[in-house]
N, CA, C and O atoms as a GROMACS GRO file, in nm:
protein
  304
    1MET      N    1  -4.120   0.094  -0.585
    1MET     CA    2  -4.016   0.062  -0.476
    1MET      C    3  -4.040  -0.059  -0.396
    1MET      O    4  -3.948  -0.135  -0.366
    2TYR      N    5  -4.177  -0.079  -0.357
    2TYR     CA    6  -4.204  -0.204  -0.284
    2TYR      C    7  -4.305  -0.277  -0.367
    2TYR      O    8  -4.389  -0.224  -0.439
    3HIS      N    9  -4.286  -0.402  -0.349
    3HIS     CA   10  -4.374  -0.500  -0.422
    3HIS      C   11  -4.527  -0.485  -0.383
    3HIS      O   12  -4.617  -0.511  -0.464
    4SER      N   13  -4.550  -0.444  -0.256
    4SER     CA   14  -4.688  -0.430  -0.220
    4SER      C   15  -4.754  -0.325  -0.279
    4SER      O   16  -4.877  -0.323  -0.285
    5GLN      N   17  -4.670  -0.215  -0.335
    5GLN     CA   18  -4.723  -0.099  -0.390
    5GLN      C   19  -4.730  -0.105  -0.548
    5GLN      O   20  -4.741  -0.004  -0.618
    6CYS      N   21  -4.723  -0.229  -0.594
    6CYS     CA   22  -4.714  -0.273  -0.740
    6CYS      C   23  -4.851  -0.284  -0.792
    6CYS      O   24  -4.915  -0.385  -0.763
    7GLY      N   25  -4.903  -0.192  -0.867
    7GLY     CA   26  -5.045  -0.197  -0.910
    7GLY      C   27  -5.080  -0.293  -1.035
    7GLY      O   28  -5.196  -0.315  -1.072
    8GLU      N   29  -4.957  -0.351  -1.099
    8GLU     CA   30  -4.977  -0.440  -1.212
    8GLU      C   31  -5.042  -0.572  -1.168
    8GLU      O   32  -5.107  -0.641  -1.247
    9VAL      N   33  -5.022  -0.604  -1.047
    9VAL     CA   34  -5.082  -0.732  -1.002
    9VAL      C   35  -5.232  -0.743  -1.014
    9VAL      O   36  -5.287  -0.851  -1.034
   10GLU      N   37  -5.293  -0.632  -1.001
   10GLU     CA   38  -5.449  -0.614  -1.015
   10GLU      C   39  -5.486  -0.653  -1.164
   10GLU      O   40  -5.598  -0.701  -1.183
   11PHE      N   41  -5.402  -0.636  -1.267
   11PHE     CA   42  -5.426  -0.666  -1.400
   11PHE      C   43  -5.412  -0.819  -1.414
   11PHE      O   44  -5.486  -0.871  -1.498
   12THR      N   45  -5.342  -0.884  -1.355
   12THR     CA   46  -5.331  -1.041  -1.360
   12THR      C   47  -5.474  -1.116  -1.333
   12THR      O   48  -5.492  -1.233  -1.366
   13HIS      N   49  -5.564  -1.044  -1.275
   13HIS     CA   50  -5.693  -1.109  -1.250
   13HIS      C   51  -5.809  -1.084  -1.341
   13HIS      O   52  -5.925  -1.114  -1.313
   14ILE      N   53  -5.763  -1.017  -1.470
   14ILE     CA   54  -5.854  -0.985  -1.570
   14ILE      C   55  -5.849  -1.089  -1.659
   14ILE      O   56  -5.741  -1.104  -1.717
   15PRO      N   57  -5.958  -1.180  -1.690
   15PRO     CA   58  -5.948  -1.288  -1.791
   15PRO      C   59  -5.919  -1.221  -1.931
   15PRO      O   60  -5.968  -1.113  -1.966
   16GLY      N   61  -5.836  -1.295  -2.005
   16GLY     CA   62  -5.794  -1.266  -2.136
   16GLY      C   63  -5.691  -1.160  -2.152
   16GLY      O   64  -5.657  -1.120  -2.264
   17LEU      N   65  -5.641  -1.115  -2.042
   17LEU     CA   66  -5.531  -1.011  -2.045
   17LEU      C   67  -5.401  -1.082  -1.994
   17LEU      O   68  -5.404  -1.157  -1.895
   18ARG      N   69  -5.299  -1.059  -2.058
   18ARG     CA   70  -5.169  -1.109  -2.037
   18ARG      C   71  -5.077  -1.006  -1.981
   18ARG      O   72  -5.068  -0.901  -2.043
   19VAL      N   73  -5.001  -1.023  -1.862
   19VAL     CA   74  -4.911  -0.927  -1.829
   19VAL      C   75  -4.786  -0.988  -1.816
   19VAL      O   76  -4.776  -1.098  -1.761
   20VAL      N   77  -4.679  -0.924  -1.866
   20VAL     CA   78  -4.547  -0.969  -1.881
   20VAL      C   79  -4.461  -0.876  -1.796
   20VAL      O   80  -4.482  -0.755  -1.798
   21MET      N   81  -4.374  -0.926  -1.730
   21MET     CA   82  -4.263  -0.845  -1.660
   21MET      C   83  -4.125  -0.888  -1.681
   21MET      O   84  -4.081  -0.978  -1.610
   22PRO      N   85  -4.057  -0.838  -1.763
   22PRO     CA   86  -3.909  -0.896  -1.812
   22PRO      C   87  -3.823  -0.859  -1.685
   22PRO      O   88  -3.854  -0.767  -1.609
   23SER      N   89  -3.710  -0.940  -1.670
   23SER     CA   90  -3.629  -0.925  -1.562
   23SER      C   91  -3.496  -0.880  -1.619
   23SER      O   92  -3.410  -0.848  -1.537
   24CYS      N   93  -3.468  -0.872  -1.750
   24CYS     CA   94  -3.343  -0.833  -1.790
   24CYS      C   95  -3.369  -0.781  -1.942
   24CYS      O   96  -3.472  -0.809  -2.002
   25ALA      N   97  -3.277  -0.713  -1.990
   25ALA     CA   98  -3.284  -0.667  -2.137
   25ALA      C   99  -3.328  -0.776  -2.230
   25ALA      O  100  -3.420  -0.754  -2.309
   26ILE      N  101  -3.267  -0.894  -2.226
   26ILE     CA  102  -3.305  -0.993  -2.317
   26ILE      C  103  -3.432  -1.044  -2.326
   26ILE      O  104  -3.496  -1.075  -2.426
   27ASP      N  105  -3.471  -1.052  -2.175
   27ASP     CA  106  -3.617  -1.093  -2.174
   27ASP      C  107  -3.707  -0.988  -2.224
   27ASP      O  108  -3.803  -1.027  -2.290
   28ALA      N  109  -3.694  -0.859  -2.204
   28ALA     CA  110  -3.776  -0.755  -2.261
   28ALA      C  111  -3.781  -0.756  -2.408
   28ALA      O  112  -3.885  -0.727  -2.468
   29CYS      N  113  -3.659  -0.792  -2.476
   29CYS     CA  114  -3.655  -0.793  -2.622
   29CYS      C  115  -3.753  -0.917  -2.669
   29CYS      O  116  -3.841  -0.895  -2.752
   30GLY      N  117  -3.735  -1.049  -2.614
   30GLY     CA  118  -3.805  -1.147  -2.649
   30GLY      C  119  -3.953  -1.130  -2.618
   30GLY      O  120  -4.031  -1.159  -2.709
   31LEU      N  121  -4.003  -1.087  -2.499
   31LEU     CA  122  -4.138  -1.092  -2.454
   31LEU      C  123  -4.209  -0.985  -2.527
   31LEU      O  124  -4.328  -0.999  -2.559
   32LEU      N  125  -4.134  -0.870  -2.556
   32LEU     CA  126  -4.191  -0.764  -2.635
   32LEU      C  127  -4.232  -0.814  -2.790
   32LEU      O  128  -4.341  -0.789  -2.842
   33ARG      N  129  -4.136  -0.880  -2.844
   33ARG     CA  130  -4.177  -0.937  -2.982
   33ARG      C  131  -4.299  -1.029  -2.979
   33ARG      O  132  -4.390  -1.018  -3.061
   34THR      N  133  -4.298  -1.123  -2.878
   34THR     CA  134  -4.408  -1.202  -2.856
   34THR      C  135  -4.525  -1.132  -2.832
   34THR      O  136  -4.626  -1.174  -2.890
   35ALA      N  137  -4.536  -1.027  -2.753
   35ALA     CA  138  -4.646  -0.944  -2.724
   35ALA      C  139  -4.697  -0.890  -2.834
   35ALA      O  140  -4.819  -0.895  -2.849
   36LEU      N  141  -4.617  -0.831  -2.930
   36LEU     CA  142  -4.664  -0.756  -3.051
   36LEU      C  143  -4.711  -0.866  -3.161
   36LEU      O  144  -4.777  -0.830  -3.258
   37ARG      N  145  -4.679  -0.986  -3.145
   37ARG     CA  146  -4.739  -1.091  -3.236
   37ARG      C  147  -4.853  -1.168  -3.185
   37ARG      O  148  -4.909  -1.252  -3.255
   38ALA      N  149  -4.890  -1.138  -3.056
   38ALA     CA  150  -4.986  -1.222  -2.989
   38ALA      C  151  -5.142  -1.160  -3.041
   38ALA      O  152  -5.166  -1.043  -3.069
   39ASP      N  153  -5.228  -1.265  -3.045
   39ASP     CA  154  -5.385  -1.213  -3.060
   39ASP      C  155  -5.443  -1.177  -2.948
   39ASP      O  156  -5.549  -1.116  -2.959
   40ASP      N  157  -5.393  -1.204  -2.818
   40ASP     CA  158  -5.458  -1.138  -2.699
   40ASP      C  159  -5.392  -1.018  -2.673
   40ASP      O  160  -5.277  -0.991  -2.708
   41PRO      N  161  -5.483  -0.936  -2.600
   41PRO     CA  162  -5.420  -0.804  -2.525
   41PRO      C  163  -5.303  -0.848  -2.435
   41PRO      O  164  -5.312  -0.951  -2.368
   42VAL      N  165  -5.184  -0.765  -2.434
   42VAL     CA  166  -5.079  -0.791  -2.350
   42VAL      C  167  -5.060  -0.639  -2.293
   42VAL      O  168  -5.068  -0.536  -2.360
   43LEU      N  169  -5.031  -0.648  -2.148
   43LEU     CA  170  -4.983  -0.550  -2.076
   43LEU      C  171  -4.834  -0.568  -2.055
   43LEU      O  172  -4.788  -0.670  -2.005
   44PHE      N  173  -4.762  -0.471  -2.093
   44PHE     CA  174  -4.612  -0.457  -2.085
   44PHE      C  175  -4.584  -0.342  -2.005
   44PHE      O  176  -4.564  -0.234  -2.062
   45PRO      N  177  -4.579  -0.350  -1.880
   45PRO     CA  178  -4.542  -0.243  -1.776
   45PRO      C  179  -4.400  -0.179  -1.805
   45PRO      O  180  -4.297  -0.245  -1.811
   46GLY      N  181  -4.409  -0.049  -1.820
   46GLY     CA  182  -4.266   0.013  -1.834
   46GLY      C  183  -4.198   0.041  -1.718
   46GLY      O  184  -4.086   0.093  -1.722
   47ALA      N  185  -4.257   0.011  -1.604
   47ALA     CA  186  -4.191   0.048  -1.469
   47ALA      C  187  -4.071  -0.011  -1.453
   47ALA      O  188  -3.992   0.052  -1.383
   48GLN      N  189  -4.026  -0.135  -1.506
   48GLN     CA  190  -3.899  -0.185  -1.498
   48GLN      C  191  -3.793  -0.136  -1.578
   48GLN      O  192  -3.679  -0.181  -1.566
   49ALA      N  193  -3.829  -0.034  -1.669
   49ALA     CA  194  -3.734   0.011  -1.767
   49ALA      C  195  -3.592   0.057  -1.713
   49ALA      O  196  -3.487   0.047  -1.777
   50GLY      N  197  -3.603   0.103  -1.603
   50GLY     CA  198  -3.482   0.147  -1.532
   50GLY      C  199  -3.389   0.036  -1.495
   50GLY      O  200  -3.267   0.049  -1.498
   51CYS      N  201  -3.453  -0.076  -1.458
   51CYS     CA  202  -3.360  -0.207  -1.422
   51CYS      C  203  -3.313  -0.261  -1.557
   51CYS      O  204  -3.200  -0.309  -1.562
   52ILE      N  205  -3.388  -0.257  -1.664
   52ILE     CA  206  -3.345  -0.318  -1.780
   52ILE      C  207  -3.231  -0.234  -1.840
   52ILE      O  208  -3.144  -0.290  -1.907
   53ALA      N  209  -3.228  -0.095  -1.818
   53ALA     CA  210  -3.124  -0.019  -1.875
   53ALA      C  211  -2.991  -0.015  -1.813
   53ALA      O  212  -2.893   0.037  -1.865
   54GLU      N  213  -2.992  -0.082  -1.683
   54GLU     CA  214  -2.866  -0.086  -1.617
   54GLU      C  215  -2.759  -0.156  -1.698
   54GLU      O  216  -2.786  -0.249  -1.774
   55PRO      N  217  -2.631  -0.107  -1.678
   55PRO     CA  218  -2.515  -0.189  -1.744
   55PRO      C  219  -2.510  -0.335  -1.709
   55PRO      O  220  -2.483  -0.412  -1.801
   56TYR      N  221  -2.530  -0.381  -1.599
   56TYR     CA  222  -2.527  -0.525  -1.571
   56TYR      C  223  -2.627  -0.604  -1.635
   56TYR      O  224  -2.616  -0.727  -1.636
   57ASN      N  225  -2.727  -0.544  -1.691
   57ASN     CA  226  -2.851  -0.614  -1.767
   57ASN      C  227  -2.830  -0.623  -1.901
   57ASN      O  228  -2.902  -0.700  -1.964
   58ARG      N  229  -2.731  -0.548  -1.969
   58ARG     CA  230  -2.711  -0.555  -2.098
   58ARG      C  231  -2.668  -0.684  -2.155
   58ARG      O  232  -2.607  -0.766  -2.087
   59SER      N  233  -2.699  -0.706  -2.287
   59SER     CA  234  -2.655  -0.821  -2.356
   59SER      C  235  -2.649  -0.793  -2.500
   59SER      O  236  -2.706  -0.692  -2.542
   60PRO      N  237  -2.582  -0.878  -2.584
   60PRO     CA  238  -2.583  -0.866  -2.727
   60PRO      C  239  -2.722  -0.882  -2.785
   60PRO      O  240  -2.807  -0.955  -2.732
   61HIS      N  241  -2.742  -0.817  -2.888
   61HIS     CA  242  -2.881  -0.841  -2.961
   61HIS      C  243  -2.895  -0.969  -3.012
   61HIS      O  244  -2.811  -1.025  -3.082
   62PRO      N  245  -3.020  -1.025  -2.971
   62PRO     CA  246  -3.036  -1.170  -2.993
   62PRO      C  247  -3.075  -1.205  -3.153
   62PRO      O  248  -3.082  -1.319  -3.200
   63GLY      N  249  -3.095  -1.096  -3.215
   63GLY     CA  250  -3.163  -1.121  -3.374
   63GLY      C  251  -3.300  -1.094  -3.378
   63GLY      O  252  -3.372  -1.093  -3.278
   64ALA      N  253  -3.339  -1.072  -3.503
   64ALA     CA  254  -3.464  -1.026  -3.538
   64ALA      C  255  -3.579  -1.132  -3.510
   64ALA      O  256  -3.695  -1.094  -3.494
   65ASP      N  257  -3.547  -1.254  -3.505
   65ASP     CA  258  -3.647  -1.364  -3.478
   65ASP      C  259  -3.668  -1.414  -3.334
   65ASP      O  260  -3.754  -1.497  -3.306
   66PHE      N  261  -3.583  -1.357  -3.244
   66PHE     CA  262  -3.588  -1.401  -3.114
   66PHE      C  263  -3.702  -1.370  -3.031
   66PHE      O  264  -3.726  -1.252  -3.005
   67THR      N  265  -3.780  -1.470  -2.984
   67THR     CA  266  -3.898  -1.448  -2.898
   67THR      C  267  -3.893  -1.545  -2.780
   67THR      O  268  -3.827  -1.649  -2.783
   68ILE      N  269  -3.965  -1.507  -2.677
   68ILE     CA  270  -3.993  -1.593  -2.564
   68ILE      C  271  -4.129  -1.609  -2.559
   68ILE      O  272  -4.202  -1.511  -2.544
   69PRO      N  273  -4.177  -1.738  -2.570
   69PRO     CA  274  -4.308  -1.764  -2.567
   69PRO      C  275  -4.380  -1.763  -2.435
   69PRO      O  276  -4.328  -1.812  -2.335
   70PHE      N  277  -4.501  -1.706  -2.432
   70PHE     CA  278  -4.579  -1.709  -2.308
   70PHE      C  279  -4.609  -1.850  -2.251
   70PHE      O  280  -4.621  -1.948  -2.326
   71ARG      N  281  -4.618  -1.857  -2.118
   71ARG     CA  282  -4.671  -1.991  -2.068
   71ARG      C  283  -4.827  -2.014  -2.114
   71ARG      O  284  -4.902  -1.918  -2.132
   72PRO      N  285  -4.868  -2.143  -2.130
   72PRO     CA  286  -5.010  -2.157  -2.159
   72PRO      C  287  -5.084  -2.093  -2.053
   72PRO      O  288  -5.038  -2.057  -1.945
   73ARG      N  289  -5.200  -2.084  -2.091
   73ARG     CA  290  -5.305  -2.017  -1.990
   73ARG      C  291  -5.358  -2.134  -1.918
   73ARG      O  292  -5.373  -2.245  -1.971
   74PRO      N  293  -5.388  -2.105  -1.786
   74PRO     CA  294  -5.442  -2.205  -1.687
   74PRO      C  295  -5.600  -2.229  -1.736
   74PRO      O  296  -5.670  -2.140  -1.785
   75PRO      N  297  -5.636  -2.344  -1.718
   75PRO     CA  298  -5.773  -2.401  -1.771
   75PRO      C  299  -5.892  -2.302  -1.693
   75PRO      O  300  -6.002  -2.305  -1.748
   76TRP      N  301  -5.881  -2.223  -1.584
   76TRP     CA  302  -5.982  -2.173  -1.526
   76TRP      C  303  -6.012  -2.029  -1.583
   76TRP      O  304  -6.107  -1.964  -1.539
   0.00000   0.00000   0.00000
């Protein structure tokens, strides 16, 4: 409900772990496919599933090869 109570932020400080937070259904589709194909462990929290399922967030299926690449890792 409140961002200050979001526990996922703690996982962002673990080296080697990627945390993805989709904002809409199309983002969830692309990020989940990228997460499944990634060599690194990826945390894909399901807390946002309610927001993704809302009618205003729906979009046509983008196809089987649609992915959203992760940003490069920072050097530290």
